[in-house]
C-alpha positions as CSV (number, residue, x, y, z in Angstrom):
1,M,-6.3,18.7,27.4
2,T,-3.8,16.0,28.0
3,P,-3.0,13.3,25.5
4,A,-5.4,10.3,25.6
5,R,-3.7,7.0,26.4
6,N,-6.5,4.9,25.0
7,G,-5.9,5.8,21.3
8,R,-8.7,8.3,21.0
9,T,-8.4,11.7,19.4
10,Q,-5.9,14.0,21.2
11,A,-6.3,17.7,21.3
12,F,-3.6,20.2,22.3
13,F,-4.4,23.8,22.9
14,T,-2.1,26.8,22.7
15,E,-2.8,30.5,22.8
16,D,-2.7,30.9,19.1
17,N,-4.2,27.7,17.8
18,M,-5.6,24.3,18.5
19,V,-3.8,21.2,17.1
20,R,-5.8,18.0,16.7
21,K,-4.0,14.7,16.3
22,L,-5.9,11.7,15.1
23,P,-5.0,8.2,15.9
24,K,-2.6,6.7,13.3
25,Y,-4.9,3.7,12.7
26,L,-7.6,5.9,11.1
27,K,-5.2,7.0,8.4
28,A,-4.0,3.4,8.0
29,D,-7.5,2.1,7.7
30,I,-8.2,4.3,4.8
31,E,-4.9,3.7,3.1
32,R,-5.2,0.0,3.4
33,G,-8.8,0.1,2.4
34,F,-7.8,1.8,-0.8
35,I,-4.9,-0.7,-1.4
36,L,-7.3,-3.6,-0.8
37,A,-9.9,-2.2,-3.1
38,Y,-7.4,-1.4,-5.9
39,Y,-5.9,-4.9,-6.0
40,E,-9.3,-6.7,-5.6
41,M,-11.6,-4.6,-7.7
42,V,-9.2,-3.2,-10.4
43,K,-6.6,-5.9,-10.7
44,G,-8.9,-8.9,-9.8
45,C,-6.5,-10.3,-7.2
46,T,-6.9,-12.1,-3.8
47,V,-5.2,-9.8,-1.3
48,S,-3.8,-10.1,2.2
49,L,-2.6,-7.1,4.1
50,D,0.2,-6.7,6.6
51,I,-1.5,-8.4,9.5
52,P,1.1,-10.1,11.6
53,G,1.4,-13.7,10.8
54,E,-1.0,-13.5,7.8
55,N,1.4,-12.5,5.0
56,I,3.9,-15.0,3.8
57,V,5.9,-12.1,2.3
58,P,6.8,-9.2,4.6
59,V,5.1,-6.4,2.6
60,V,2.1,-4.0,3.2
61,A,0.0,-5.9,0.7
62,F,0.4,-9.3,-1.0
63,A,-1.9,-9.8,-4.0
64,H,-2.1,-12.6,-6.5
65,K,-4.2,-14.0,-9.3
66,P,-3.4,-16.6,-11.9
67,G,-0.2,-15.6,-13.6
68,E,0.5,-12.5,-11.5
69,I,1.9,-11.8,-8.0
70,Y,2.3,-8.3,-6.5
71,G,4.1,-7.2,-3.4
72,M,3.3,-3.6,-2.3
73,D,5.1,-1.3,0.1
74,F,4.9,2.4,0.9
75,S,7.9,4.5,-0.4
76,S,8.2,5.9,3.2
77,I,10.0,2.7,4.3
78,Y,12.9,3.8,2.1
79,H,12.2,7.6,2.2
80,F,13.1,7.9,5.9
81,A,16.1,5.6,5.9
82,E,18.8,8.3,6.0
83,K,20.8,6.3,8.4
84,E,20.9,3.3,6.1
85,K,23.4,2.8,3.3
86,L,22.2,2.0,-0.2
87,Q,23.3,-1.7,0.2
88,T,21.2,-2.0,3.4
89,R,18.1,-0.7,1.6
90,L,18.9,-2.8,-1.5
91,R,19.2,-6.0,0.7
92,R,15.7,-5.2,2.1
93,V,14.3,-5.0,-1.5
94,Q,16.2,-8.2,-2.4
95,K,14.7,-10.1,0.5
96,K,11.2,-9.0,-0.4
97,V,11.6,-9.8,-4.1
98,A,13.2,-13.2,-3.3
99,A,10.2,-14.1,-1.1
100,L,7.8,-13.1,-3.8
101,Q,9.7,-15.1,-6.4
102,R,9.8,-18.2,-4.0
103,Y,6.0,-17.9,-3.7
104,A,5.7,-17.6,-7.5
105,E,7.8,-20.7,-8.0
106,F,5.6,-22.6,-5.6
107,A,2.4,-21.3,-7.2
108,A,3.7,-22.2,-10.7
109,L,4.2,-25.8,-9.6
110,Q,0.8,-26.0,-8.0
111,M,-1.1,-24.2,-10.8
112,E,1.1,-25.4,-13.6
113,M,1.5,-21.9,-15.0
114,K,4.1,-19.2,-15.1
115,Y,3.8,-16.3,-12.7
116,Q,5.0,-12.7,-13.2
117,V,6.3,-11.0,-10.0
118,V,6.2,-7.3,-9.4
119,Y,7.3,-5.5,-6.3
120,E,5.5,-2.1,-6.3
121,I,6.7,0.8,-4.2
122,W,3.8,3.3,-3.9
123,C,4.6,7.0,-3.5
124,F,2.0,8.8,-1.4
125,M,4.5,11.6,-1.3
126,P,7.1,12.7,-3.9
127,P,10.0,10.2,-3.8
128,N,13.3,11.5,-2.4
129,K,16.9,10.6,-3.4
130,L,16.9,7.5,-1.1
131,V,13.8,6.1,-2.8
132,L,14.9,6.8,-6.3
133,E,18.4,5.5,-5.7
134,T,17.1,2.2,-4.1
135,V,14.7,1.6,-7.0
136,S,17.2,2.4,-9.6
137,K,19.9,0.1,-8.2
138,A,17.3,-2.7,-7.8
139,R,16.3,-2.4,-11.4
140,E,20.0,-2.3,-12.5
141,E,20.3,-5.7,-10.7
142,G,17.4,-7.0,-12.7
143,M,14.8,-7.0,-9.9
144,P,11.1,-6.6,-10.9
145,V,10.6,-3.4,-9.0
146,E,8.2,-0.6,-10.0
147,L,8.0,2.8,-8.5
148,V,4.4,3.9,-8.6
149,S,4.6,7.7,-8.8
150,V,2.4,10.2,-6.8
151,Q,0.5,10.9,-10.0
152,E,-0.1,7.2,-10.6
153,V,-1.3,6.8,-7.0
154,H,-3.7,9.7,-7.6
155,A,-5.0,8.1,-10.8
156,R,-5.5,4.8,-8.9
157,L,-7.3,6.7,-6.1
158,K,-9.7,8.3,-8.6
159,Q,-10.2,5.0,-10.4
160,V,-11.1,3.2,-7.2
161,A,-13.2,6.0,-5.7
162,L,-15.5,6.1,-8.8
163,L,-16.2,2.3,-8.5
164,E,-19.6,1.4,-7.0
165,P,-19.5,-2.3,-6.0
166,M,-22.6,-4.3,-6.6
167,D,-22.2,-5.9,-3.2
168,K,-22.9,-3.1,-0.7
169,D,-21.4,-5.2,2.2
170,I,-18.0,-4.5,0.6
171,I,-18.5,-0.8,1.0
172,Y,-19.4,-1.1,4.7
173,E,-16.4,-3.3,5.4
174,N,-13.8,-1.0,3.7
175,A,-12.9,2.4,5.2
176,F,-11.8,3.8,1.8
177,L,-14.9,2.7,-0.1
178,W,-17.2,3.9,2.7
179,A,-15.6,7.3,2.6
180,A,-15.7,7.4,-1.2
181,S,-19.4,6.5,-1.1
182,L,-20.1,9.3,1.3
183,F,-18.4,11.8,-1.0
184,R,-20.2,10.4,-4.1
185,N,-23.6,10.5,-2.4
186,A,-23.0,14.1,-1.3
187,G,-22.3,15.0,-4.9
188,A,-18.6,15.8,-4.4
189,W,-17.8,14.1,-7.6
190,K,-19.7,12.5,-10.5
């Protein structure tokens, strides 16, 4: 079978096995659904995801509520940056933190309250030296950066998966919540 050009599932056959490659957007829908559900349902934030032109801060997720602002990225943007020097990765973090802080200053003037800014780097895989080095240096420089470990991501996954929203439309609109409800209804977890 030849690769599909329209984004549909691709199948490749060899004598020994069959490899099936799903479109990248399926994985992204579930990851972003989880992120959206976590910040909305657990943290109580208003969230915008990395839709081009929607986020005022260039992060995967931008979440806020009175007094708190979060920027979220995957650790993979630093994990696979072997060709970048530490200073290059650090400048990327600085730009994101500066954008979050500018928004916090604007919100503080508008809402007449102080905002705490946190730039979270979520690890869906164990962080490598590049990730750890970047976060460590950013913290040394006083930036509000938090590394969310694989274990913490797993704890957040479980926390969100067990939630049953009162508004069933939320489930149907969110790939992660939809998948979680299927597992819950099938008795996969209680």
